[in-house]
TORLUM-178725 format. One record per residue (C-alpha): z, x, y. Coordinates in steps of 0.5 Angstrom, whole numbers, plus 2048, in hexadecimal, padded with zeros to 3 digits. Layout:
ZXY/...
//
This chain:
800800800/7FE803807/80480580B/803806813/80780B816/80780E81D/80781581F/80D818822/80E818829/80D82082A/80781F825/80381A82A/80581F830/80282582C/7FC821829/7FA81F831/7FB827833/7F782982D/7F182582E/7F0825835/7F382C837/7F4831832/7ED83082E/7E8830834/7E283182F/7E182C82B/7DD82F826/7E2833823/7E482C81F/7E082F819/7E3835819/7EA833819/7E982E813/7E583380F/7EB838810/7F083380E/7EC833807/7EC83A807/7F383A807/7F4834802/7F08387FD/7F483E7FF/7FA83A7FD/7F88387F7/7F583F7F5/7FC8427F6/80083D7F3/7FC83D7ED/7FE8457EC/8058437EA/80583C7E8/80283B7E1/8018337E2/7FC8357E7/7F58367E4/7F283C7E5/7EB83B7E9/7E683F7EC/7E28397EF/7E58397F5/7E08367FB/7E0832801/7DA82C802/7D882A808/7D3823809/7D281E80F/7CF81880F/7CB815815/7CB80E813/7D380D813/7D4813818/7D8817814/7D981F812/7DD82080C/7E1827809/7E3827802/7E782D7FF/7EA82E7F8/7F08317FB/7F782F7FA/7F78287FD/7FE825800/8038207FD/80581B801/80B81F804/806824806/80281F809/80881D80D/80A82480F/803827810/7FF821813/80481C816/80882281A/80382781D/80882C81F/80A82C818/806832814/80583180D/80183880D/80783B811/80C83980C/80883B806/807842808/80E843809/810841802/80A8457FF/80D84B803/81484A7FF/80F8497F8/80E84F7F4/80784F7F4/8038567F5/7FF8587FB/7F98587F8/7F98517F6/7FB84F7FD/7F684C801/7F684A809/7F884380B/7F5840811/7F883C816/7FD837817/7FA831813/7FD82B817/7FB82E81E/7F482F81B/7F2829818/7F482581F/7EE828822/7EA82381E/7EB81E823/7E7822828/7E181F825/7E481A820/7E7812822/7E981281B/7EB817816/7EC81680E/7F081B80A/7EF819803/7F381E7FF/7F68207F8/7FC8257F6/7FD8287EF/8048277F0/80381F7F1/8008197EC/7FD8167F2/7F88177F7/7F98157FE/7F4813804/7F781580B/7F3810811/7F5811818/7F181181F/7F5816821/7F9812827/7FE80E825/7FF80D81D/7FD80F817/7FD80C810/7FE80F809/7FB80B803/7FB80D7FC/7F480E7FA/7EF8107F4/7ED8177F3/7EC81B7ED/7EC8227EF/7F18267F3/7EF8287FA/7EE825800/7E8821804/7E882080B/7E381B80E/7E281A816/7DF814819/7DC81781F/7DD814826/7D8810829/7D481582E/7D6815835/7D281683C/7D381E83B/7D581E834/7D081E82E/7D481D828/7CE81B824/7CC823824/7D182481F/7CD81F81A/7C782581A/7C682A814/7C482F819/7CA82E81D/7D082E818/7CC834814/7CD83881B/7D483681C/7D6839815/7D283F816/7D584081D/7DC83F81B/7DD83F813/7D8844811/7DD84880E/7E284480B/7E3846804/7E1840800/7DA83C800/7D9837805/7D3833802/7CE82D805/7C9829802/7C382B807/7BC82A807/7B782F806/7AF830805/7AD8327FE/7A68327FB/7A482C7F7/7A282E7EF/79C82B7EC/79B8287E6/79C82F7E2/7A38307E6/79F8367EB/7A08367F2/79B8337F7/7998347FE/79D82E800/7A482D802/7A9827801/7B0827804/7B68277FF/7BD8267FF/7C082D7FC/7C882F7FC/7C9835800/7CE83A802/7CF83B809/7D484180A/7D3848808/7DA848806/7DB850806/7DB85380D/7D985A80D/7DF85C810/7E385A80A/7E085F806/7E2865804/7DF86B808/7DD86E802/7D9868800/7D5867807/7CF86B808/7CD86D810/7C686980F/7CB86280D/7D0864813/7C9865818/7C685F816/7CC85B817/7CD85E81E/7C585C820/7C685581C/7CD854820/7CC857827/7C4856827/7C285D828/7BC860826/7BF867825/7C4869820/7CA86B823/7CC872825/7D2872822/7D786D81E/7DF86D81D/7E2869817/7EA868817/7EE865812/7F6864815/7FC862812/802861815/80685E81A/7FF85B81B/7FA85A816/7F285A818/7EB85D816/7E786081C/7E086181B/7DD865822/7D6867825/7D486C82A/7CD86A82B/7C786F82C/7C586D833/7C9869838/7C8862839/7C386183F/7C885D842/7CF861840/7D0862848/7CF85B84B/7D385684C/7D0852847/7D2856841/7D885383D/7DC858839/7E0857833/7E085782B/7DF851827/7E684F825/7E884C81D/7ED84A81A/7ED84A812/7E684A812/7E6844817/7E284581D/7E6844824/7E284782A/7DC84A82B/7DE84F831/7E6850831/7E6854837/7EE856836/7EC85A830/7E8860834/7EA86383A/7E5863840/7E286A83F/7E1869838/7DD862839/7D7865836/7DA86582F/7D885F82B/7DB85D824/7E0858821/7E7858820/7EA85481A/7F285381A/7F684F815/7FC84F81A/7F984A81F/7FA84381F/7F383F81E/7F5839822/7F683D828/7F283B82E/7ED840830/7F1840837/7F8841833/7F5847830/7F484A836/7FB84B837/7FD84D830/80185382F/7FE855828/7F785582C/7FA85A830/7FD85E82B/7F685E827/7F286082E/7F786682F/7F6869828/7EE868828/7EE86C82F/7F287182C/7ED871826/7E787282A/7E987782E/7EB87B828/7E587A825/7E187C82C/7E688282C/7E4884825/7DD883826/7DD88882D/7E188D829/7DD88D822/7D688A825/7D588D82C/7CE88B82C/7CF884829/7D488382E/7D0885834/7CA880832/7D087B832/7D387D838/7CC87D83C/7CC87583A/7D387383B/7D787983E/7D7876845/7DB870842/7E0875840/7E0878847/7E287184A/7E7870845/7EB876849/7E9873850/7EA86C84F/7F186E84C/7F3872852/7F387884D/7F8875848/7F3876843/7F287D844/7F588083F/7F287C83A/7EB87D83C/7EB884840/7E888883A/7E3883839/7DF884840/7D988883F/7D588B845/7CF890846/7D189784A/7CD89C84D/7CE8A1847/7CE89D841/7C789A83E/7CB89483B/7D089083D/7D789283D/7DF89083D/7E4891842/7E789583C/7E189983B/7E189A842/7E889C842/7E78A183D/7E18A483F/7E58A6847/7E48AD84A/7EB8B0849/7EC8AF851/7EA8A9851/7EF8A3852/7EC89D854/7E6899851/7E0898856/7DB893856/7D688F85A/7D288985A/7CB88A85A/7C4887856/7C388E853/7C4895851/7BF898856/7C189485C/7C989685A/7C689E85A/7C289C861/7C989A865/7CB89F86A/7D289E868/7D18A1861/7D08A8864/7D78AA863/7D88A685C/7D28AA859/7D48B085B/7DB8AF857/7D78AD851/7DB8A7851/7D88A184E/7D789A851/7D889384F/7D188F850/7D4888852/7CE883851/7D187C851/7D3879857/7DA877854/7DB87F853/7DF881859/7E387B859/7E687D852/7E7884854/7EB88185A/7EF87D856/7F0882850/7F2888856/7F288D850/7F088F849/7F6892846/7F989784B/7F289784F/7F0894855/7EA891856/7E689485C/7E089285F/7DB898861/7DA893868/7E089186A/7E689486D/7E889B86D/7E68A0866/7EB8A5865/7E58AA862/7E78B0866/7EB8B6864/7F08B9869/7EB8BE86C/7E68B986E/7EB8B4870/7EE8B9875/7E78BA878/7E58B2878/7EC8B187C/7EA8B7881/7E38B4882/7E68AD883/7EB8B0888/7E68B488C/7E18AF88C/7E68A988E/7E38A8895/7DB8A8892/7DD8A388C/7E089E892/7DA89F896/7D689D890/7DB89788E/7DA894895/7D3895895/7D389088F/7D888C892/7DB88688D/7D5887888/7DA88B884/7E188C883/7E1893883/7DD89A884/7E08A0880/7DE8A687D/7DC8A5876/7E08A8870/7DB8A686B/7D48A886E/7D08AE86C/7C98AE86D/7C88A7871/7C98A6878/7CD8A0879/7D089B874/7D3894875/7D9892871/7DE88C871/7E588C873/7EB88A86E/7EB88386C/7E487F86C/7DE884869/7D788386B/7D5880865/7DA87B865/7D887A86C/7D1878869/7D4874863/7D8870868/7D386E86E/7CF86C868/7D3866866/7D185F868/7D585D86E/7D986486E/7DC866874/7D886C877/7DD873876/7DB87A877/7DE880875/7E0886879/7DA88B87B/7DC89287B/7D789787D/7D889E87A/7D48A487D/7D28AA879/7D58B087D/7D18B587A/7CA8B187B/7C58B3880/7C68AC883/7CD8AD885/7CA8B388A/7C58AE88C/7CA8A988E/7CF8AE891/7C98B0895/7C88A9899/7CF8A7899/7D08A88A1/7C98A38A1/7CD89D89F/7C689989F/7C389E89B/7C989F896/7C9897895/7C2897893/7C389D88E/7CA89A88B/7C789388B/7C1895887/7C6899882/7CA893881/7C488E880/7C189487A/7C8893877/7C888C877/7C188B874/7C489086E/7C988C86D/7C488686C/7C6882873/7C187F878/7C188387F/7C287E885/7BB880888/7B6884884/7B188488A/7B688888E/7B888C889/7B188E888/7B088F88F/7B689488F/7B389888A/7AD89988D/7B089B894/7B48A0890/7AE8A388D/7AA8A3893/7AF8A7896/7B08AC891/7A88AD891/7A98AF898/7A48AA89B/7A78A78A1/7A28A28A3/79D89D8A1/7978A18A6/7988A78A1/7978A389B/7918A089E/78E8A68A0/78E8A9899/78B8A2897/7858A389C/7848AA89B/7838A9893/77E8A3895/77A8A889A/7798AD894/
//
């Protein structure tokens, strides 16, 4: 006889929350119900290991079907089923967890670890996701521990009923009566074969038991002799929709690179094999498996706002989220892969997963493992690592910069750079190992090529010492060095910023004496240039070149260019300091004209403009620069008027 009961008060509140808030993605109802079916089969299998009254079986399966006319979807399993008491506890009270209680009992029983399998989620919570798409749900179930079968029926709002029923086999069959279509919600799509197959593939492909469904398929018609013809007919064939064993669950020794490569290309829509893969199986406080890939090339949109980082998240083979961004730090956003954990509850919404502490622990572990893998590659397979670094090194640099140097210790030995003394890129560690005995600092310069660096006037003293210089080619490089400040005990020094301590004591005394003796002259040059430069000084870094432009401490020239290229950024200027080589003939020329303010101004401005051009800056008035250079050349030639030039030309014409 049918008995109608009301849900408990807390259950009704949780139902409303569940249907309208927690499960924001309606299509996961099928994931939940298939997961529960797998859970029920797990339970039967475990119990059969120690309970002789249960039949030992190997025919476990989950059946899926739909009826367009009746508007129903049916999910059936041959698992443990439920007794009347279990129906009340697991379906009548949403907060009650049959799976959780079973797991607690399982941990107390003497069952070997080899026979234990994971149990998915809390049955009661997952079951009620049915009402995301159904207006009524029937649950027909029979337990091997009960002589009777029962039918649970409810609309998921106020009441439910439980009746005795007929069922010949052990297990559970859930029938969903779909809601009518609404203005912006199409429930009919769940009555299409293609849709159901795609949902199984997306969410439940790695459930360990076969998920079967009768599907339409096209086959060749047979002739009277039983041979295939060129005509086709549609037949109904029972198909297994899921692959069951995920590649990441296989033993490492059983998985070939070719299989991993195919999995990567199919899963992440890449036409190239991955550059590298990492497979981890972790057991402990948190148990999970991770299969990670580094692409051969950076995705075309990797550095755009449209790119979504994240790893695919599974729990016990059940798909939870496509791109769980909490599992991977921003600077490793190029890493793709899957994480499958037995410690994450299946019945947590995506929003709640983002706050899950276990996710944070997994993410921290994965970050360390990836960095360890890259470090081993850098040490043992340098050329291969350089190939990786050319593709993704800028991400590691951003890892330091975006954390204000907090990741410096983790990432510093993964940074590689071109230098003036090496054909191949080297690490900061290698740079330090190869430093000259008298060298204290690490020298660097921002440039596009080695030739460009070697042509810089600021390189004179560094080259004379034989010191190596790092060539920074990415815009973020100088910002990285600024937040790092030093590598071990060696400061980073730009060859075109601030003072460089490159002189021995004798040279220092000589420069100090020249600077003192020529103080008035240097002051006149500064006055001639006005506020175009912050300072004019005797150079300690020039050997062959007449002048160079350097920046003061703080903002460098490279930083100025980067910051001023940012959209809506404020215009900033690095301090400009003009250094003059006291041993170059141009110094004598300037001294010679120092009492002629107009002439000194022309000479000084020409030299400043030349220095600006060498630094990649635009001069304020190119035509004025050209005029001044022409005037200087004319004066140097001894020709003092246009009449003299005209006479020469006229004489050539007469001849």
